[in-house]
N, C-alpha and C positions, 0 to 999 in steps of 0.2 A: 517219641516213634510208636506207630499203631497205638498209637489211642487219642484218635478224634479229639477234637476240641472247639466244642464250638461258640464263640458271642458278634455280638452286633457292631458293626463301624456308624460312626457317626458322620456322612455325606452331606455336605452341602455348601454354600455358597454366600457366605459372610461378606462385611461392606470391604474390609479390608482383605480377605486371602481366602484364598478354598478352604473349607476343612474336609479332612479323611482321619480321620481320628480311634483309634480300637478303643471298647472299654474292656480292661481287664477284672475286670471289679468283678461281671457280671457272665459271668461263663456257663457249659454247660454239656454233659457226654455229647458225641457225634453220632454216637449208633443210633444206625439209622438212617443219618442226615448227609454222612462223610461217609467216603472209603476208612478203613483203617490202614490200606498202603495207597500212597501216592499215585503209585503207577494204575490202580485199577482205572477205569472208564465208570466216570457218573455223570449224572445231570441234576438237576434241579433247577425250582423256581421259586420264589418266596410271592404269594398272593393275599394280598394283608397282615395279617400274623399266622397264616398258614403256608407250610414247609413246605414240599411237593418234590421228591427226591427217587431218583432209579439208582438205585447202588447195591454196595454188595454187605451185608450185615454181621458178616462174621470175620475172624482174623484170615483165616485160608482162604478168602474169595471167592466163596463156594454156595454163599446163603444169599440170591440175588432177590432184589423186592423194589414194587413200585411202591412206595411209605408216606405217607402225609404222618406230619408231628407240628407241635409250637400251635396255638392257636385255642378255642375254646369247645370243638368239635376232639370226637378220640380221634387216637391213633387207630392208623388203619392201614394193612397191607394187602398184599400180593399170597396166594395160596402158596404154602411152604413146601418144596421139595414135590410139584406137581410140575413133567417139564410140557404140560401142555399150558398153563400161564407163562412162566419163562423158563427156556432151555441154554444157558450157560450166556448172558444177554450181555454186550458189551453195550452199555447207555451213551447216548452222542447227545441229545437235546430234549428239550421240554419247554410247550408254550401252551399257553393259557388264550382261548377261542371262543366267545361268545353263540351258543346255540340261536340267542333269539332275543328280544327285547326283556324277557325271563328270566332273571340272573338266577332260578333253580334249576334252566337249560346249560348254564355255563360248563362248559366240560376243560380237559386238561390232556393235553394231546403228547403222547411222550412215543420220541424215536430212537430206534435201538437194532440191534442186527445181534441176530442169534444162532444158534444150531438149529437147524430147521426138525420138528417133530415128520413132517408130512413125506419127507425124505424116506424113499422104500428102500428098506433095511437090506445091509449087505454091499449096498453102494458106497458106503464111506462120511461122514460129516460133510454137511454142506451150511454155508454160513443164508440165510436169507435177509433181505433188510423188514424190520418191521413199522408201525405204528401202530403204539397202543393208545385208550379210549376212556378216561375213566369222568363219572360225575362228579362236581364241588363237592354238591351236597348230597356225597352218597357217606351213609352212617353204619355199613355193614349193615346184614345180617339178623334174626331178632332168634332163631334155633337151630340152623347153621347159617357157614360164612362168617361167622361173628368175629366183629374187628378185622375182618377182610372187605372187602372189594367186591363189591356185590353188581358192576355195573363195569367192568373186563370186560372191553376186545381189542382183540387186534385182527390185522390185517396184512398179507404181504404187499410191501413199498416195492412193485417191479420199474427196474431203467434198464432196457435192453434195445438192443438196434435190430430190428425181424430183419430174418435169412429167410433165406429159402427151402421150400418144405416144413417150412414151421421150426427152422433151428436156429433160433435164434440165440443172441451172442449178450450176456447176461453177464451187468454190474451189478453185482450182491453185496460188497462191501461199503455199507454206507458210509460216511464219513463224516458230514455237516451239514446240516441247515441252516435255513434262512427264512425266517417269514416278512416275507413283504406287504405291508400293510397297503390297503387301498382305502378306497373312498368309504366303502360298507365293511365296517370292522368285524364285521361275522366271518366274510370272505376272503382274506389275504391271499397271497399264492405262496407257496411251499415250493425256494428251489433248494433244492439237495443235490451233494454231490458222492458218491461211489467212484471205486475202483473194482477190478476184477479179481476174482480169488485163484485164478488159472496160475497153474506158473509160466505155461506156455503162450497164453497169451495178456498180455498186459498193458493196461489200458485206463484212464479214469474218463467220465462223464457228466451233464450234469444236467439234472431231469426236472422239470417242472412238472409240479400237481395243484388243482383246484379245490378247493371245499367240499363244490360239490361232488365232486370225482371220489372224494375221499368219505363222503356220507354216505355215499350212495354204496360204495363196499359193506359201510356198517346196517347198513339197511337190507341188504343181502341176503343170501343164503349161508347160514351157520357148517362151519366146516363138520362132521362127524365118523368117527368110526367106531363099528360095532363090538371090534376085539382086537387082539396081538397081530393075530395073523389077517387081516381082513385091511381092504386100502381105504383111505381118507375121502369121502364122496359128500356129496352137498345133502345136507339132513332134509329129508322130505314129509317127516311129520309133522305132528300140529304143535308149533309153535305158543307156550302161554304168555298171558298178559296178564302184567302189560310186560311188554316184550323187552328181554333183557338186553342190556347199553342203553337205555330208556332213564332219562331222568327221571325221579319224584317230585313231581309239584302242585302246593299247596293251591296255586291259583288257577290252573286249569287241569291237573288229575286229580284223578280218585284216589291215591295214595300220599299222603304227605311224605312220608320217608319212606326210605329202604327196607327199615325195620316192620315196615306194615304189607310189603308184598308177602305172597302165597308161596310157601314151602314148595311149590313146585315151579316158580318162577328162578329161589335162587339155587336150587338141585340144577335146574337146565344152564344155568350162568356157571355153576359150578363144572363143567362136564362141555361145554360148548363156548371157551376163550375165542375159538379161530372161526374167522370168517374164511366163507371157500373162494370168494373172488378177490383177487387182488386190484390192488390202487394201482392202474394204467398212468403213464404221464399224458402230458397233454400233448396231443399232435400222435399220439401213440409212438414216441421213441424221444430217445434226450433231446436237448436243445444244443449241446454241443460236448463235445467230444474230441480226446486228443490218445493217438496210441504211437507206440515205438518213438519213445521219448523214454527220456533218465527220471522221471521224475512222477510221482503221484498227487491228485489234486489232496488239497489238505484241511483249507478253511473257505468259507465264501462268505460274502457279503454282496450287498444288490443296494442299485437307488435307481429310484424310476426318477428322469430326469424329462424338464420340460424344455424340448427344443423348439426350433425355430418352424419345424416340420409337423412337428406332434409330442407323442410322448416315446419315454422307449426306458425301458431297464439296462444299464450297465451293472455287470457283474464284476468283481473283483475276485478273483480267484486264487489262493496261496496256495504254494506246491512244496513238497521235500521227500523225502524217504526216499533212498535211491534202491534201485535193487542189481538183483546179480544179472551180470550180464554172460549168459552161457557158452556165447558163439567165441569164446577165447580159451572153449574146453584143450585141453585138460588142466588150463589154468584158470579159471574165471574168475574175476574181477568185479568190485564193487561198487557199481558207478556211485560218484560223490552225490554227498544229498544236496539238490540246489534251490534256496529260500529265494521263489521267485515271485513274483506277482505280476498273473495275466489281469489285462485289462480288456475287457471281452461288448459287445455290444449288440442285444437284438435288433434286428432289422427285416423292414419288410422286404419278402422274396417276390411277390408277384402281387398280395396285397395284406392289410393289417392283418389277417386272419394267417398268414401262410407265413411265420416267421424265420430268418435264418441267423448264424450268429457269426459275426467280424472281430478277428480277434484287432486289439490299434495297438497294442503294446504288450510290449513283458519287462517288468523291471527287475533287475539282480538288486535287491533290499540291503543284506548285509554281507560283507568282505567275505565272512568265515564261511558264506553259502549255509546260513543255518537253516534249517526247516522248516515254512509259517506253524507255527501253533495258535497264534490269536487273531481274531482281523475284525475290525471294529470299523467301523463307518459313521459319522457324520454330518450329515446332506446340511446342516447348520454353518458349521464350518469351513464345509470344505474340504474335509480332510480324511485320511486315511490313517488309522490305526495297526502297527503292524506289528507282531511278535513273535520272536522265536526263546530257546531255552537260554538265554544269552542276553540278548539287545530288544531293544525299543526302536522303532524307527513311523516319524510320521511324514508324512507324504500329501502333498494336493492330489483331490480327484485327476483334474485337466492338467495337460502341459501344453494348451494351443500355441506357445509361441512355437512350438518343436516342430508344428507343420510346413514352418518355411512363412516365406514373405510374399505370396501372390495367392490370388483370390483360388484359384482352382485348388491348388495343392490345400488352402485351410478344407474345402467345402467338400474334394476329394476323400479327405481322411476321413469324416463320417461320422466326428466325432460330436455327439451330441451336445457334451459342455460349451463345443466351439462355434463360431460362427465369424465371417469377414464384416469388419466394421465399416469398410472400405480404406483404410488403411493396413491393418494389420489382425491377426488372425488374435481374436481375444473372445473371452468367457463369454456365453448367450445370457444374456438376461431377459428374461419375459417384460413387454408390457414394456418396449422402448424400441425408439424407431431405428433404424438403419439405412 
């Protein structure tokens, strides 16, 4: 307990049976790779031989870092004890997204929520959702930020319902992220689920982000604060070259390594990790939201489906985590955890540029109504795998027969997995005659 250990697992498919085997002979210290306490949130990704982790590296769970370990490159982390870099973060997910055909441009994106440093003093703590970026080929600085990230930047991830007079309703508690791959591997869609942090208004939302909007935020103005009694503003001074956050490139750039960056670039990066402009969702509002329900969204998986009339994104959303019902005062009651899976399809409202959500079904997965803690999707096998703290379930992505035995019922269901074959409502298979 409280002594994390890491080991490699052999996983694959042999001729006789699947292989999933832990090698106990080759273990190593898990510090910087895994949290000491399993209750602490962490996120990591193994890229080649390198492990990128967002984790607390101390026993008390206070020294939070984005850490690179293993591999041939030096171990690198974020600046310690600097709230401008990380401020009590809760890491949610991490993904690799190529920037261009040049592998030197590859970036790792971390998704987390943290206490907002830009919140005005005296107004209490506020949690903001963030997206952070680092370059894979970051080697740290030569004289400053030695063995620290020199390309780390972060921006606020906004998921809000626009309100009158600019009074937006924000969903700031980032819960889960799913990266939906497209034909262009450099431009996947980012699906994220959020909940509110307010005790008065409770709800959950799904927002979608494009890599173009994410990159635009990181190429925008930096957030700047002159001193403790000043407000955060957009930095108006000269930004040094190469621009902080850009990856060094031996092929196209003047600088082959971050160790070659001028001192003014390193110093600027140290003091300006936060971007001024947030990343706004596609359509400027949530794709799907629910309020006044006895649960929050916990996990999301998305499948892009080819239907008879086009391509659709089908969302599978896990729920859980009940909340206090204060309407029963003076004896507030805790609403039970509701471990369900929502199946939602995004359909065109007026055109393919204006989409709206349609809730197809809500499935109770576990008998004990356990919150959904894991959701994995296999498009190849047409199966969804849902996990809780006590059980694992497998369920099909579609139940076309449940939509009735008439053509009208099948079509009105608007489930892109299903189509009428002349006699029954069945799974649609592209390139077959109907």
